[in-house]
Structure formats: structure tokens, C-alpha cells
N, C-alpha and C positions, 0 to 999 in steps of 0.2 A: 486516404486510401482504403479501400471495405476490402473487407477482408478476401471475396471472390478476388479481387486484385492482388493482394498480399498473395495468396497462394498459388496463382499463377507464376507469377515474379519468384518468388523464391523456388521451384520446379524449375524454373527457367534459367536461372542461374546456375542451377549446380546440373543440370541436365539431368534430372530424376523422377520417375512418379512414384517412388517408394512402391512398388510392386506388394501385393500381402506376404508377407513372410509368417508362419505355420507357430505358434507358442500353445503352452502347457496351461491352463488356467489352474487353480485350486483346487477342485473337483482331480485333476486326471489327466480332464479332455482336454483335445486340442481344441484354439479355435482361430481363429485368422484375423490377423492386426494388419489392418487395410492401410493404405497410405494416405486417406486422411487423417485416420489417425492418428499416423507417426506428424505427418506436418501440424496438425492441431498442436500435440505435445510439444513441438522444437518452438509453437508459436505462442504457448503457453506458457514455456521457459523464458522464454525471452520477455516476457512481461511481467513477470513474477521479478529476473535482474534489474529490467528496466526500474521497477517501483520501490524495490529497495535500493539503487544506486539514488534515487532523485525525488525529493519530495514536489510533486506537483502538485496543485489546486486540486485535482480529481481524484487524489488519495486522499481530501479530508471528507470530515462524515458530521454532521451535528444532529443530535438528538435531546429531550427533553423526558425529564422522566420526576420520581420524586425519591424522596427519602419519607418515611414515617416512623412517628414518635416509637422509640425505644428498639428501633432496628437500625442497625450499623452495618447493613449491606446497600450496596446498592448493586443492582442485577445488567448486568453487560449487553450490550447488541450483540446479536451472534453472528455478523461478519468485524468484528470487532479485533482487532488486532494491536496497535497499540493506545496509549491515551494521549493527547497535547493537553488537554487543561479539563479540568471539575469547577465548575463554578456552583454552591448554594445561592437559591434566591427565597429572600426574608421577605416577611408577610409585608414591607412598604415596597417591594419588587428592587432590591437595590441585590446587587449583584456581590457575591466573596467568591473568590480564586483562592481554592485549597489547597496548600502546603502537597504536593508527595513526597514522600516517604516509607520506609518498609512497613513489613505487618508488626516484627519486632519492635519496632516505635513506635506504635500504632499500641500493642498491647502494654508496652512497657509505658508512655504517657497516659494514658488512658486507662488506666487498670481495671475499673470500676465498671462495668457495664452500667450501673445506678446513677452514675453522678452523667450530668443531660448535660447539652446547652447546642449551642449553631456550631455544628462542625466547620473544623478548620486543616483539619490534614485525612488525605485519604493515603488508600497503597492497594496495591493490586493485590489480591488475595489468593486466587487463582484462575482459571481460563475462563469462569465465570459470573466474575464476580468483584466487587471491589468492596476496602472497608472502608468506611471514615470515623472516626475520633475528633470531639466526643462523641455519644451517640446522639443523636436527634432527640432534643425538648420538644420538638413540634415535628406536625407533615412539610418538608419544604420540597422545592421545586428544586429538579439540578438540572443545570443541563453539560452535555458533555460530549467535546468536541476528541475525533478519534480517527486513527488512521486503519484503513480498510484495502482489499485490495477491489478494484472497479469490477462492472464483468467484464470476460475478455471478449476480446472483437471476436470471435473465435464463433460464440453465441449472440451478440450483441449486434457482428455483420459492422456495425458504425463505431466509433470509440474517437472519445478526446484523443487520445496518443496517436492514431490511426488519422486524424483527419491535419492533425495540427503539429506531426512529430513524427512522420509515417518513415522517414530511415535510418532511423533507430532502433524500432519496429523491427524491419527488414533487415539491419543487417545483425539483430539481434540472434533472431529464427533462422539466418545463414550461419550462423555461428554452429549455431547447437545442430543444424540440417549437415553442414561439412561434416563437425567431428564425428557425429553418428560414420560419414559413409568413411571413415577415416580417410580422408583429402588430402592432397597437397602439403606441406607444412607450408610453405608461400604463400600461397590461397589463402590459408586460413589467418594468416598474419595479417591480409592485407585486409580480409574481414575483419578484423579485430583491431586494425586501424582504422576502417570508416566506421564501426561503431563506435571506437572511442570518440571520435571526431565528432559525431552526434552526438553520443553521451553528452560530450561538452557543451554545447550548442543548450539542446535540452534544459542543462545544469544553468545554464547561463538565464535563459529563460525564466524557469519556474524560483529559482533562490537568488537570481540576482535581478534583474529586472520587475518580476513579484515584489518584490521586498521592500520597495524603493520608490522613491517619485522624486522629478526634476527638482521640486523645490526646496529638498533640499540635502541633496545630493547632486552636486555637479553632474552634468553631460559627459559623456567620452570624447574624450578629441585626442585628434591623433595633429601631428607633427605638418604643417605643408612644405615641402620644398622647392 
């Protein structure tokens, strides 16, 4: 399901074109909030809810960078939300995965910046950087796997979620739209039920099938009567 199909399907379900409404800007002037902008907001809210509820592969990103001699900070990508893993690659190409700790652990375990070596621990220092310990004794390549929000279907037109699990995206957006309309509780409950069912299917795919194989994990079997 691409963006256009999703947009028209939501309007069809709720039977509402969301005509323009007037709102006040930060400068005190009036502006129109169009129906398209409203529906786009509902879609983005649904995506955010889904992305924080299921760890699909499309949420993972990988980048390489470096830590330099005597500098214990690693700059994070601008779209970083959370870290999956951080590895240091030594001169021989061997990967060493760092242990995640808090900043106070790094400060206490490696109190002297001049004590250098191959980093073995890291912590989230702030929204822009990680801190490693001990202080690097050389320039090393680092590999960061991290969680981020993929581009929304509103601007991308097609996304992995829309192409593969459009039902969860549709019912998530319908929940946002119909709640905004202050719709009937029984209809909202039905949308919630369908959303939960679709989210469970996505969870089984992303956190079940994508993390096992049939060599080590037995195939699902149901008794035949």
C-alpha cells in the first residue's frame, strides 16, 4: 500500500475529508491546517507507535567511523535514537564489542584521561555523543549499529511497512483519526482490536521468524484431528 492508497483508504473508512480548520500560529496570526496535514499527522503518529512497539529490520542502521588518539568521545549520527551495539576494530581487523555502561561507571573505572588503551566500555554521554573507556591509545575504526526512524511514508510514498504490513499501518492511522473525531467507542474498540491483531502478526515476523531458522528451531506444528 503506497501513500496515496493509504490516504484515500483512511478517508473512506472514517467518511471524513478533514476540511480546513483555523488555528493560531506562534506569531499570533491565523493559518489553515489542511485535511491533508491532519491525515499526515495521524499516519506519522501511527508509524511512531508501530516502530516503538516492534523491532523490525527496517529500523536498524549501520555506520562506521573512528575514535582518535586521546579523544574518548564518539559523535552520533543525526538520526540516532538508541544504540544496538558498538564495536572497535583494531589494526588487525579484529572486532571487539564494547560493554554498555553508564557515564558514571566510565568516569570511575577510567578516571585518568591519560590512561589509554583499546576501548572496552561505552556509555551514552548525551544526544550527540558516546563516551568510551579507556581513552583510545590510537585511531581505531568503530562500527555502530543503531535504532532510527525510517523515512515516513508521507514523504517516501512507499516504505517497507506499507509494502509488507499495510494492515497495521492502516489500523494504527485509523485509531488516531477516529480518536481525533471523538468517534463511537465501539468503533474505536474494533479498530483497536484489528490493530492489535495486525501488530501481533508483525511482531511474530520481526521478532520471531527473522530471529530463528529451522535448523536450530523446530517448525511450528499443529495437531491434525
